[in-house]
BAVEXNU-507774 format. One line per field, with one value per residue: residue number from 1; x, y, z of N, C-alpha, C in turn. Coordinates in nm, 2 decimals, padded with zeros to 4 digits. Layout:
BAVEXNU-507774
num = [NUM|...]
n_xx = [X|...]
n_yy = [Y|...]
n_zz = [Z|...]
ca_xx = [X|...]
ca_yy = [Y|...]
ca_zz = [Z|...]
c_xx = [X|...]
c_yy = [Y|...]
c_zz = [Z|...]
This chain:
BAVEXNU-507774
num = [1|2|3|4|5|6|7|8|9|10|11|12|13|14|15|16|17|18|19|20|21|22|23|24|25|26|27|28|29|30|31|32|33|34|35|36|37|38|39|40|41|42|43|44|45|46|47|48|49|50|51|52|53|54|55|56|57|58|59|60|61|62|63|64|65|66|67|68|69|70|71|72|73|74|75|76|77|78|79|80|81|82|83|84|85|86|87|88|89|90|91|92|93|94|95|96|97|98|99|100|101|102|103|104|105|106|107|108|109|110|111|112|113|114|115|116|117|118|119|120|121|122|123|124|125|126|127|128|129|130|131|132|133|134|135|136|137|138|139|140|141|142|143|144|145|146|147|148|149|150|151|152|153|154|155|156|157|158|159|160|161|162|163|164|165|166|167|168|169|170|171|172|173|174|175|176|177|178|179|180|181|182|183|184|185|186|187|188|189|190|191|192|193|194|195|196|197|198|199|200|201|202|203|204|205|206|207|208|209|210|211|212|213|214|215|216|217|218|219|220|221|222|223|224|225|226|227|228|229|230|231|232|233|234|235|236|237|238|239|240|241|242|243|244|245|246|247|248|249|250|251|252|253|254|255|256|257|258|259|260|261|262|263|264|265|266|267|268|269|270|271|272|273|274|275|276|277|278|279|280|281|282]
n_xx = [00.07|00.25|00.36|00.12|00.07|00.30|00.30|00.12|00.31|00.46|00.26|00.27|00.48|00.48|00.25|00.38|00.55|00.38|00.25|00.44|00.56|00.32|00.25|00.50|00.54|00.30|00.32|00.59|00.48|00.23|00.42|00.55|00.37|00.28|00.49|00.65|00.93|01.08|00.86|00.72|00.56|00.22|-00.12|-00.18|-00.19|-00.39|-00.61|-00.62|-00.74|-01.03|-01.03|-00.93|-00.87|-01.07|-01.06|-01.30|-01.46|-01.29|-01.32|-01.59|-01.61|-01.46|-01.62|-01.84|-01.78|-01.70|-01.91|-02.10|-01.90|-01.92|-02.20|-02.23|-02.03|-02.14|-02.41|-02.34|-02.20|-02.28|-02.55|-02.45|-02.25|-02.40|-02.56|-02.39|-02.31|-02.53|-02.61|-02.39|-02.12|-01.87|-01.77|-01.65|-01.36|-01.29|-01.43|-01.32|-01.08|-01.12|-01.18|-00.99|-00.81|-00.75|-00.53|-00.30|-00.31|-00.14|-00.17|-00.09|-00.12|-00.37|-00.54|-00.39|-00.55|-00.79|-00.79|-00.75|-00.96|-01.14|-01.03|-01.05|-01.35|-01.51|-01.42|-01.47|-01.78|-01.86|-02.09|-02.35|-02.57|-02.40|-02.23|-02.27|-02.27|-02.04|-01.94|-02.08|-01.95|-01.73|-01.80|-01.65|-01.78|-01.87|-01.75|-01.83|-01.61|-01.44|-01.61|-01.70|-01.39|-01.29|-01.45|-01.40|-01.15|-01.16|-01.31|-01.14|-01.12|-01.37|-01.45|-01.30|-01.42|-01.67|-01.68|-01.56|-01.79|-01.97|-01.90|-01.93|-02.16|-02.46|-02.60|-02.79|-02.95|-03.07|-03.16|-03.38|-03.54|-03.67|-03.80|-03.98|-04.15|-04.27|-04.14|-03.99|-03.70|-03.54|-03.64|-03.60|-03.31|-03.30|-03.40|-03.33|-03.05|-02.88|-02.91|-02.74|-02.49|-02.36|-02.22|-01.98|-02.05|-01.98|-01.72|-01.62|-01.77|-01.62|-01.31|-01.32|-01.40|-01.25|-01.00|-01.12|-01.09|-00.81|-00.75|-00.51|-00.34|-00.49|-00.73|-00.59|-00.40|-00.60|-00.71|-00.85|-01.01|-00.98|-01.02|-00.74|-00.59|-00.63|-00.46|-00.22|-00.21|-00.11|00.08|00.31|00.33|00.18|00.33|00.31|00.06|-00.08|00.06|-00.06|-00.38|-00.31|-00.31|-00.52|-00.74|-00.64|-00.66|-00.97|-01.05|-00.95|-01.12|-01.38|-01.35|-01.32|-01.58|-01.74|-01.63|-01.75|-02.01|-02.02|-01.99|-02.22|-02.49|-02.78|-02.87|-02.66|-02.73|-03.02|-02.91|-02.80|-02.94|-03.12|-02.97|-02.94|-03.16|-03.24|-03.35|-03.36]
n_yy = [-00.15|00.14|00.17|00.29|00.54|00.71|00.88|01.08|01.26|01.39|01.60|01.81|01.95|01.95|02.10|02.37|02.46|02.52|02.68|02.88|02.94|03.04|03.27|03.43|03.58|03.72|03.84|04.02|04.20|04.33|04.48|04.59|04.78|04.91|05.03|05.33|05.50|05.71|05.83|05.62|05.37|05.38|05.40|05.45|05.35|05.16|05.33|05.56|05.40|05.32|05.61|05.64|05.68|05.49|05.26|05.14|05.14|04.93|04.75|04.64|04.62|04.39|04.19|04.19|04.06|03.83|03.73|03.67|03.51|03.29|03.23|03.18|02.93|02.75|02.70|02.58|02.33|02.21|02.09|01.92|01.74|01.61|01.50|01.37|01.20|01.03|00.99|00.93|00.73|00.68|00.91|01.09|01.03|01.23|01.45|01.55|01.58|01.76|01.97|02.07|02.15|02.43|02.47|02.38|02.54|02.85|03.19|03.41|03.32|03.26|03.54|03.66|03.51|03.59|03.84|03.90|03.79|03.95|04.21|04.11|04.07|04.34|04.47|04.30|04.26|04.50|04.58|04.48|04.26|04.19|04.31|04.52|04.32|04.23|04.55|04.53|04.33|04.41|04.62|04.93|04.95|04.71|04.44|04.20|04.02|03.97|03.79|03.56|03.51|03.42|03.20|02.99|02.98|02.88|02.62|02.39|02.39|02.44|02.19|01.96|01.98|01.98|01.71|01.56|01.56|01.49|01.20|01.09|01.06|00.90|00.94|00.86|00.71|00.87|01.05|00.87|00.82|01.08|01.10|00.90|01.04|01.19|01.43|01.64|01.67|01.88|01.97|01.72|01.71|01.99|01.91|01.69|01.61|01.84|01.98|01.77|01.85|02.04|02.13|02.07|02.24|02.48|02.48|02.53|02.77|02.93|02.86|02.99|03.22|03.32|03.31|03.52|03.70|03.77|03.72|03.92|03.92|03.84|04.08|04.32|04.27|04.35|04.56|04.61|04.73|04.59|04.49|04.38|04.47|04.70|04.72|04.64|04.91|05.13|05.04|05.16|05.38|05.43|05.24|05.11|05.11|04.96|04.71|04.68|04.71|04.42|04.26|04.29|04.20|03.93|03.88|03.88|03.67|03.45|03.42|03.43|03.18|03.01|03.06|02.93|02.68|02.64|02.66|02.46|02.18|02.20|02.06|01.98|01.69|01.63|01.83|01.73|01.45|01.53|01.66|01.47|01.30|01.48|01.49|01.20|01.00|00.73]
n_zz = [00.04|00.04|-00.17|-00.33|-00.26|-00.28|-00.51|-00.42|-00.26|-00.46|-00.51|-00.38|-00.46|-00.74|-00.78|-00.66|-00.79|-01.05|-00.96|-00.85|-01.09|-01.25|-01.11|-01.03|-01.26|-01.26|-01.03|-01.07|-01.27|-01.13|-00.94|-01.11|-01.26|-01.02|-00.89|-00.93|-01.04|-00.80|-00.68|-00.54|-00.43|-00.62|-00.73|-01.01|-01.25|-01.22|-01.18|-01.39|-01.58|-01.67|-01.79|-02.02|-02.38|-02.59|-02.39|-02.34|-02.54|-02.66|-02.53|-02.48|-02.76|-02.81|-02.64|-02.72|-02.99|-02.86|-02.76|-03.03|-03.15|-02.97|-03.00|-03.23|-03.30|-03.14|-03.21|-03.45|-03.43|-03.22|-03.32|-03.54|-03.44|-03.26|-03.48|-03.60|-03.40|-03.38|-03.64|-03.80|-03.71|-03.82|-03.99|-03.79|-03.79|-04.00|-03.95|-03.73|-03.82|-03.97|-03.79|-03.67|-03.83|-03.83|-03.66|-03.76|-03.98|-04.04|-03.86|-03.98|-04.22|-04.27|-04.20|-04.43|-04.62|-04.60|-04.59|-04.88|-05.01|-04.89|-05.05|-05.31|-05.36|-05.35|-05.58|-05.80|-05.77|-05.72|-05.89|-05.81|-05.56|-05.37|-05.32|-05.09|-04.87|-04.85|-04.75|-04.51|-04.38|-04.30|-04.09|-03.91|-03.65|-03.57|-03.70|-03.88|-03.97|-03.84|-03.64|-03.83|-03.86|-03.61|-03.54|-03.72|-03.60|-03.34|-03.37|-03.26|-03.03|-02.94|-03.04|-02.90|-02.64|-02.67|-02.75|-02.59|-02.36|-02.51|-02.50|-02.29|-02.24|-02.31|-02.60|-02.78|-02.62|-02.48|-02.68|-02.74|-02.60|-02.49|-02.78|-02.77|-02.59|-02.72|-02.79|-03.06|-03.32|-03.24|-02.98|-02.86|-02.88|-02.70|-02.47|-02.35|-02.48|-02.42|-02.11|-01.98|-02.09|-02.01|-01.86|-02.08|-02.24|-02.13|-02.07|-02.36|-02.41|-02.27|-02.34|-02.60|-02.52|-02.38|-02.65|-02.83|-02.63|-02.62|-02.88|-03.13|-03.37|-03.57|-03.57|-03.60|-03.87|-04.03|-03.98|-03.76|-03.40|-03.16|-02.83|-02.76|-02.94|-02.87|-02.61|-02.71|-02.87|-02.70|-02.55|-02.59|-02.52|-02.29|-02.09|-01.82|-01.81|-01.97|-01.91|-01.66|-01.76|-01.85|-01.66|-01.50|-01.69|-01.72|-01.43|-01.45|-01.65|-01.48|-01.25|-01.46|-01.52|-01.31|-01.20|-01.40|-01.37|-01.13|-01.19|-01.35|-01.21|-01.07|-01.08|-01.20|-01.12|-00.93|-00.75|-00.65|-00.55|-00.33|-00.17|-00.10|00.01|00.26|00.35|00.40|00.29|00.03]
ca_xx = [-00.02|00.32|00.39|00.03|00.08|00.45|00.29|00.12|00.42|00.49|00.14|00.22|00.59|00.42|00.14|00.40|00.63|00.30|00.23|00.55|00.56|00.25|00.26|00.59|00.57|00.22|00.35|00.65|00.42|00.20|00.49|00.61|00.24|00.25|00.62|00.71|01.09|01.11|00.75|00.72|00.39|00.10|-00.21|-00.25|-00.24|-00.51|-00.75|-00.64|-00.74|-01.13|-01.07|-00.85|-00.95|-01.07|-01.05|-01.46|-01.54|-01.25|-01.36|-01.69|-01.64|-01.45|-01.71|-01.96|-01.72|-01.70|-02.06|-02.09|-01.90|-01.98|-02.32|-02.24|-01.99|-02.20|-02.53|-02.33|-02.10|-02.37|-02.58|-02.34|-02.17|-02.48|-02.63|-02.29|-02.29|-02.64|-02.67|-02.28|-02.04|-01.82|-01.68|-01.58|-01.22|-01.31|-01.47|-01.19|-00.96|-01.16|-01.19|-00.83|-00.72|-00.72|-00.42|-00.23|-00.28|-00.05|-00.26|-00.10|-00.17|-00.47|-00.57|-00.37|-00.62|-00.89|-00.78|-00.75|-01.10|-01.21|-00.99|-01.11|-01.47|-01.57|-01.34|-01.55|-01.86|-01.91|-02.24|-02.37|-02.58|-02.33|-02.11|-02.32|-02.22|-01.89|-01.92|-02.13|-01.91|-01.61|-01.81|-01.56|-01.84|-01.90|-01.68|-01.85|-01.56|-01.38|-01.69|-01.59|-01.29|-01.31|-01.58|-01.33|-01.01|-01.25|-01.34|-01.07|-01.11|-01.52|-01.49|-01.25|-01.45|-01.77|-01.67|-01.55|-01.90|-02.05|-01.87|-01.97|-02.33|-02.52|-02.74|-02.87|-03.06|-03.16|-03.30|-03.52|-03.62|-03.75|-03.86|-04.09|-04.24|-04.33|-04.08|-03.92|-03.50|-03.50|-03.68|-03.48|-03.20|-03.29|-03.44|-03.29|-02.89|-02.82|-02.88|-02.66|-02.35|-02.37|-02.00|-01.89|-02.08|-01.98|-01.57|-01.63|-01.82|-01.53|-01.23|-01.36|-01.42|-01.04|-00.98|-01.10|-00.99|-00.65|-00.65|-00.42|-00.29|-00.65|-00.78|-00.49|-00.37|-00.77|-00.76|-00.98|-00.90|-01.07|-00.92|-00.60|-00.53|-00.63|-00.38|-00.08|-00.12|-00.08|00.18|00.44|00.31|00.19|00.37|00.30|-00.09|-00.09|00.05|-00.21|-00.49|-00.38|-00.31|-00.69|-00.82|-00.60|-00.77|-01.10|-01.03|-00.95|-01.24|-01.47|-01.29|-01.39|-01.70|-01.77|-01.62|-01.81|-02.19|-02.05|-02.00|-02.31|-02.56|-02.91|-02.86|-02.54|-02.82|-03.10|-02.86|-02.75|-03.08|-03.19|-02.90|-02.97|-03.35|-03.23|-03.42|-03.25]
ca_yy = [00.03|00.22|00.27|00.38|00.66|00.76|00.98|01.17|01.30|01.49|01.67|01.96|02.02|02.02|02.26|02.49|02.46|02.56|02.80|02.94|02.97|03.13|03.39|03.52|03.71|03.82|03.96|04.13|04.27|04.39|04.56|04.71|04.89|04.98|05.13|05.39|05.56|05.87|05.84|05.52|05.32|05.43|05.31|05.55|05.29|05.15|05.39|05.59|05.29|05.36|05.69|05.59|05.70|05.35|05.14|05.12|05.07|04.86|04.60|04.61|04.52|04.20|04.11|04.17|03.97|03.68|03.63|03.65|03.38|03.18|03.17|03.10|02.83|02.67|02.64|02.50|02.27|02.11|02.00|01.89|01.65|01.50|01.40|01.26|01.05|00.95|00.90|00.88|00.80|00.68|00.99|01.14|01.10|01.32|01.59|01.58|01.63|01.93|02.09|02.06|02.20|02.59|02.46|02.33|02.68|02.96|03.29|03.51|03.27|03.29|03.62|03.67|03.49|03.65|04.01|03.88|03.75|04.14|04.26|04.07|04.11|04.47|04.48|04.25|04.19|04.60|04.58|04.30|04.31|04.12|04.42|04.57|04.22|04.27|04.63|04.53|04.22|04.52|04.78|04.89|04.95|04.55|04.37|04.03|03.92|03.90|03.68|03.48|03.42|03.39|03.08|02.90|02.94|02.83|02.49|02.34|02.41|02.37|02.04|01.89|02.03|01.89|01.59|01.50|01.58|01.39|01.03|01.08|01.10|00.83|01.07|00.77|00.65|01.03|01.09|00.79|00.85|01.23|01.14|00.83|01.08|01.29|01.51|01.61|01.61|01.95|01.93|01.65|01.81|02.08|01.92|01.56|01.60|02.00|01.95|01.70|01.93|02.21|02.15|02.07|02.41|02.64|02.51|02.55|02.90|02.99|02.89|03.09|03.35|03.36|03.31|03.63|03.83|03.78|03.76|03.99|03.85|03.87|04.21|04.40|04.27|04.34|04.72|04.67|04.76|04.51|04.49|04.32|04.54|04.89|04.73|04.68|05.04|05.20|05.00|05.25|05.52|05.43|05.12|05.07|05.11|04.87|04.59|04.69|04.63|04.30|04.23|04.33|04.12|03.78|03.81|03.83|03.57|03.36|03.44|03.37|03.04|02.97|03.07|02.84|02.55|02.56|02.63|02.30|02.10|02.19|01.98|01.92|01.55|01.69|01.87|01.63|01.36|01.62|01.70|01.33|01.26|01.59|01.44|01.14|00.94|00.69]
ca_zz = [-00.04|00.08|-00.29|-00.38|-00.16|-00.30|-00.64|-00.33|-00.20|-00.55|-00.56|-00.34|-00.58|-00.86|-00.75|-00.62|-00.90|-01.07|-00.87|-00.91|-01.30|-01.28|-00.99|-01.02|-01.37|-01.28|-00.92|-01.16|-01.35|-01.02|-00.89|-01.22|-01.24|-00.91|-00.85|-01.00|-01.00|-00.76|-00.65|-00.46|-00.49|-00.66|-00.81|-01.10|-01.37|-01.25|-01.17|-01.51|-01.70|-01.68|-01.87|-02.09|-02.47|-02.64|-02.33|-02.35|-02.65|-02.74|-02.47|-02.55|-02.92|-02.78|-02.54|-02.80|-03.06|-02.76|-02.74|-03.11|-03.19|-02.90|-03.03|-03.41|-03.30|-03.09|-03.31|-03.58|-03.39|-03.11|-03.36|-03.62|-03.36|-03.20|-03.56|-03.61|-03.35|-03.40|-03.78|-03.91|-03.65|-03.94|-04.04|-03.65|-03.82|-04.12|-03.88|-03.59|-03.89|-04.04|-03.69|-03.61|-03.92|-03.77|-03.53|-03.88|-04.08|-03.94|-03.81|-04.03|-04.40|-04.23|-04.25|-04.53|-04.72|-04.55|-04.68|-05.02|-05.03|-04.88|-05.11|-05.43|-05.35|-05.41|-05.74|-05.86|-05.73|-05.75|-05.90|-05.76|-05.45|-05.24|-05.27|-04.99|-04.80|-04.80|-04.69|-04.38|-04.33|-04.27|-04.02|-03.80|-03.53|-03.56|-03.79|-03.89|-04.07|-03.77|-03.61|-03.89|-03.87|-03.46|-03.55|-03.71|-03.54|-03.22|-03.39|-03.26|-02.89|-02.94|-03.08|-02.85|-02.53|-02.69|-02.80|-02.44|-02.28|-02.58|-02.49|-02.12|-02.18|-02.43|-02.64|-02.80|-02.54|-02.46|-02.78|-02.80|-02.48|-02.53|-02.92|-02.76|-02.52|-02.82|-02.88|-03.20|-03.28|-03.24|-02.86|-02.81|-02.84|-02.60|-02.32|-02.31|-02.46|-02.39|-02.04|-01.96|-02.22|-01.96|-01.81|-02.18|-02.33|-02.03|-02.14|-02.49|-02.43|-02.19|-02.42|-02.70|-02.47|-02.38|-02.76|-02.87|-02.58|-02.65|-03.02|-03.16|-03.54|-03.71|-03.57|-03.64|-03.95|-04.11|-03.93|-03.64|-03.29|-03.03|-02.70|-02.74|-03.03|-02.79|-02.54|-02.76|-02.90|-02.52|-02.51|-02.62|-02.47|-02.19|-02.07|-01.72|-01.80|-02.03|-01.85|-01.55|-01.85|-01.88|-01.52|-01.47|-01.81|-01.66|-01.32|-01.45|-01.69|-01.38|-01.24|-01.53|-01.51|-01.15|-01.18|-01.51|-01.36|-01.01|-01.22|-01.43|-01.13|-00.97|-01.19|-01.11|-01.05|-00.81|-00.62|-00.62|-00.48|-00.22|-00.11|-00.07|00.18|00.35|00.37|00.46|00.17|-00.04]
c_xx = [00.06|00.30|00.26|00.00|00.18|00.36|00.22|00.19|00.43|00.39|00.18|00.33|00.51|00.36|00.28|00.49|00.52|00.28|00.34|00.55|00.48|00.24|00.40|00.63|00.47|00.28|00.48|00.54|00.34|00.29|00.54|00.51|00.22|00.38|00.68|00.84|01.08|00.97|00.70|00.56|00.28|00.00|-00.28|-00.24|-00.36|-00.64|-00.74|-00.74|-00.90|-01.16|-00.98|-00.95|-00.93|-01.03|-01.20|-01.51|-01.47|-01.30|-01.50|-01.72|-01.61|-01.57|-01.79|-01.93|-01.69|-01.81|-02.14|-02.08|-01.90|-02.12|-02.32|-02.19|-02.05|-02.34|-02.45|-02.25|-02.17|-02.44|-02.56|-02.30|-02.27|-02.53|-02.50|-02.27|-02.43|-02.66|-02.51|-02.15|-01.92|-01.70|-01.65|-01.45|-01.19|-01.38|-01.42|-01.07|-00.98|-01.16|-01.05|-00.73|-00.67|-00.55|-00.35|-00.18|-00.22|-00.17|-00.22|-00.13|-00.29|-00.59|-00.53|-00.49|-00.78|-00.91|-00.75|-00.91|-01.22|-01.16|-01.01|-01.28|-01.51|-01.50|-01.42|-01.73|-01.94|-02.07|-02.34|-02.42|-02.47|-02.20|-02.11|-02.29|-02.11|-01.84|-01.95|-02.01|-01.73|-01.63|-01.74|-01.63|-01.88|-01.85|-01.71|-01.73|-01.54|-01.47|-01.67|-01.50|-01.28|-01.36|-01.47|-01.18|-01.05|-01.32|-01.23|-01.11|-01.31|-01.55|-01.43|-01.39|-01.60|-01.76|-01.65|-01.67|-01.97|-02.03|-01.87|-02.10|-02.35|-02.65|-02.82|-03.00|-03.10|-03.23|-03.36|-03.59|-03.71|-03.83|-03.97|-04.17|-04.29|-04.24|-04.01|-03.76|-03.50|-03.54|-03.62|-03.38|-03.16|-03.31|-03.37|-03.11|-02.82|-02.80|-02.80|-02.51|-02.33|-02.24|-01.89|-01.93|-02.00|-01.79|-01.56|-01.64|-01.66|-01.38|-01.22|-01.37|-01.24|-00.96|-00.98|-01.07|-00.88|-00.59|-00.63|-00.40|-00.37|-00.67|-00.72|-00.46|-00.47|-00.77|-00.84|-00.93|-01.01|-00.98|-00.78|-00.51|-00.51|-00.44|-00.21|-00.04|-00.10|00.02|00.34|00.46|00.31|00.20|00.29|00.09|-00.16|-00.09|-00.05|-00.33|-00.49|-00.38|-00.41|-00.77|-00.77|-00.69|-00.89|-01.11|-01.03|-01.07|-01.35|-01.47|-01.37|-01.53|-01.78|-01.77|-01.73|-01.99|-02.17|-02.04|-02.12|-02.41|-02.71|-02.87|-02.80|-02.67|-02.90|-03.06|-02.82|-02.88|-03.19|-03.11|-02.91|-03.11|-03.39|-03.28|-03.35|-03.25]
c_yy = [00.13|00.29|00.29|00.50|00.71|00.85|01.13|01.29|01.42|01.60|01.81|02.03|02.06|02.15|02.36|02.52|02.53|02.68|02.91|03.02|03.09|03.28|03.45|03.57|03.82|03.92|04.05|04.24|04.35|04.49|04.69|04.82|04.96|05.09|05.21|05.53|05.74|05.92|05.71|05.43|05.39|05.38|05.37|05.44|05.26|05.25|05.51|05.50|05.33|05.47|05.73|05.61|05.55|05.29|05.09|05.06|05.00|04.72|04.58|04.57|04.38|04.16|04.11|04.07|03.86|03.63|03.60|03.52|03.25|03.07|03.07|02.95|02.71|02.60|02.60|02.38|02.15|02.05|01.89|01.74|01.56|01.44|01.30|01.15|00.95|00.88|00.83|00.90|00.77|00.85|01.10|01.15|01.21|01.43|01.65|01.66|01.79|02.00|02.11|02.18|02.39|02.55|02.41|02.49|02.80|03.11|03.41|03.47|03.30|03.41|03.67|03.66|03.54|03.79|04.00|03.88|03.89|04.21|04.27|04.11|04.23|04.50|04.41|04.22|04.37|04.70|04.53|04.35|04.29|04.22|04.47|04.45|04.25|04.40|04.66|04.42|04.33|04.62|04.77|04.87|04.80|04.49|04.20|03.97|03.84|03.77|03.57|03.40|03.38|03.21|02.99|02.88|02.87|02.72|02.44|02.31|02.37|02.22|01.93|01.89|01.95|01.72|01.50|01.49|01.51|01.24|01.01|01.04|00.96|00.85|00.99|00.74|00.77|01.08|01.00|00.79|00.96|01.17|01.02|00.91|01.20|01.39|01.51|01.62|01.75|01.98|01.82|01.66|01.88|02.02|01.78|01.61|01.75|01.99|01.89|01.74|02.05|02.21|02.17|02.20|02.51|02.60|02.53|02.72|02.98|02.97|02.96|03.22|03.43|03.40|03.47|03.72|03.87|03.78|03.90|04.00|03.91|04.03|04.33|04.44|04.34|04.51|04.78|04.68|04.70|04.51|04.46|04.43|04.69|04.86|04.75|04.81|05.13|05.17|05.04|05.36|05.54|05.27|05.02|05.06|04.99|04.71|04.59|04.61|04.47|04.21|04.21|04.17|03.95|03.77|03.81|03.73|03.40|03.30|03.41|03.22|02.96|02.97|02.97|02.69|02.52|02.60|02.48|02.17|02.11|02.14|01.98|01.80|01.58|01.73|01.81|01.50|01.40|01.62|01.59|01.32|01.33|01.54|01.29|01.02|00.88|00.73]
c_zz = [-00.01|-00.07|-00.41|-00.37|-00.22|-00.40|-00.59|-00.34|-00.31|-00.57|-00.51|-00.40|-00.62|-00.85|-00.74|-00.71|-01.04|-01.07|-00.90|-01.03|-01.33|-01.26|-01.01|-01.16|-01.31|-01.15|-00.95|-01.18|-01.23|-01.00|-01.01|-01.27|-01.15|-00.85|-00.90|-00.98|-00.91|-00.71|-00.55|-00.52|-00.52|-00.75|-00.93|-01.22|-01.34|-01.21|-01.27|-01.64|-01.76|-01.80|-01.94|-02.27|-02.57|-02.55|-02.35|-02.46|-02.73|-02.65|-02.48|-02.68|-02.90|-02.67|-02.62|-02.90|-02.99|-02.80|-02.90|-03.13|-03.07|-02.97|-03.16|-03.36|-03.27|-03.14|-03.45|-03.51|-03.31|-03.22|-03.46|-03.51|-03.30|-03.30|-03.62|-03.57|-03.32|-03.55|-03.85|-03.80|-03.73|-03.98|-03.88|-03.71|-03.91|-04.04|-03.78|-03.68|-03.94|-03.95|-03.61|-03.78|-03.90|-03.66|-03.70|-03.96|-03.97|-03.95|-03.94|-04.22|-04.35|-04.32|-04.34|-04.69|-04.71|-04.62|-04.85|-05.05|-04.98|-05.01|-05.28|-05.41|-05.42|-05.52|-05.78|-05.83|-05.64|-05.75|-05.93|-05.59|-05.32|-05.24|-05.12|-04.86|-04.77|-04.74|-04.55|-04.31|-04.25|-04.20|-03.88|-03.67|-03.49|-03.65|-03.79|-03.90|-03.92|-03.65|-03.66|-03.87|-03.69|-03.44|-03.57|-03.60|-03.37|-03.23|-03.35|-03.13|-02.88|-02.91|-02.95|-02.73|-02.52|-02.69|-02.65|-02.39|-02.36|-02.52|-02.36|-02.11|-02.32|-02.52|-02.71|-02.74|-02.50|-02.56|-02.77|-02.69|-02.50|-02.67|-02.86|-02.61|-02.55|-02.85|-03.04|-03.20|-03.25|-03.06|-02.77|-02.74|-02.69|-02.49|-02.27|-02.34|-02.46|-02.25|-01.96|-02.04|-02.14|-01.91|-01.95|-02.29|-02.26|-02.04|-02.26|-02.54|-02.36|-02.28|-02.53|-02.68|-02.51|-02.53|-02.85|-02.78|-02.61|-02.75|-03.06|-03.33|-03.63|-03.74|-03.66|-03.82|-04.07|-04.05|-03.90|-03.53|-03.18|-02.91|-02.65|-02.84|-02.94|-02.67|-02.60|-02.84|-02.81|-02.51|-02.48|-02.56|-02.31|-02.09|-02.01|-01.74|-01.87|-01.98|-01.72|-01.57|-01.86|-01.73|-01.49|-01.56|-01.77|-01.55|-01.32|-01.57|-01.62|-01.33|-01.29|-01.52|-01.46|-01.16|-01.31|-01.44|-01.21|-01.08|-01.32|-01.36|-01.04|-01.04|-01.13|-01.04|-00.90|-00.70|-00.59|-00.53|-00.31|-00.12|-00.07|00.03|00.25|00.45|00.48|00.40|00.10|-00.20]
């Protein structure tokens, strides 16, 4: 039995090293933002964030792009993966390979292709109704082209998160039970399958949110200014403030991750089990 407890002795060491790996750079960043040579400790870098030009606009733009990206990618991937598991399981390797392609294509090549299409469209479609479509896609107030690009970039992470959730659920039995009760295909998906995928859906949403908030290359090369681009743009003249914004965004991301993890862990079945246990019922 002693050898079974041996790996547990390494856990504090591994957790300590991981904590140092993440916390030491974060602590150095915090010190850089509050320690001003000749002035001592000050919080000016944090108090001036909300009043800086472009902060609120870029943040709201990134949050809007993230919400739209999460909605589109889940609406595309969830029904497709459920249908794949129910009707065509042999196509799973093909779908997995297609969803993994964004990890292989470099972002520079990806955005170069998007830029070529956006330049080609107005030149060849100026006399067609599609010209207005290309114009709407590049609206700087809310660039839909970034949503489409982020959907493609989020496919690998969304697929992996949902695939892990679907592997833990007997989708066929759930759908057949819902259909036997008179539910249609769409209602069976919403009422029987999605509640059992809440954890996977939250993981996919969080990964997509983190990707959109931190993405810089595509937005910068296409000429838009979401939150990540704004941080880089002010780093040249206001280095301390840019680091302070990065620290705050990282902390907010961690808080969202912990909130999603806690919400995913409190499933309805777990709550019912705890309630029955508390009441002494079997």
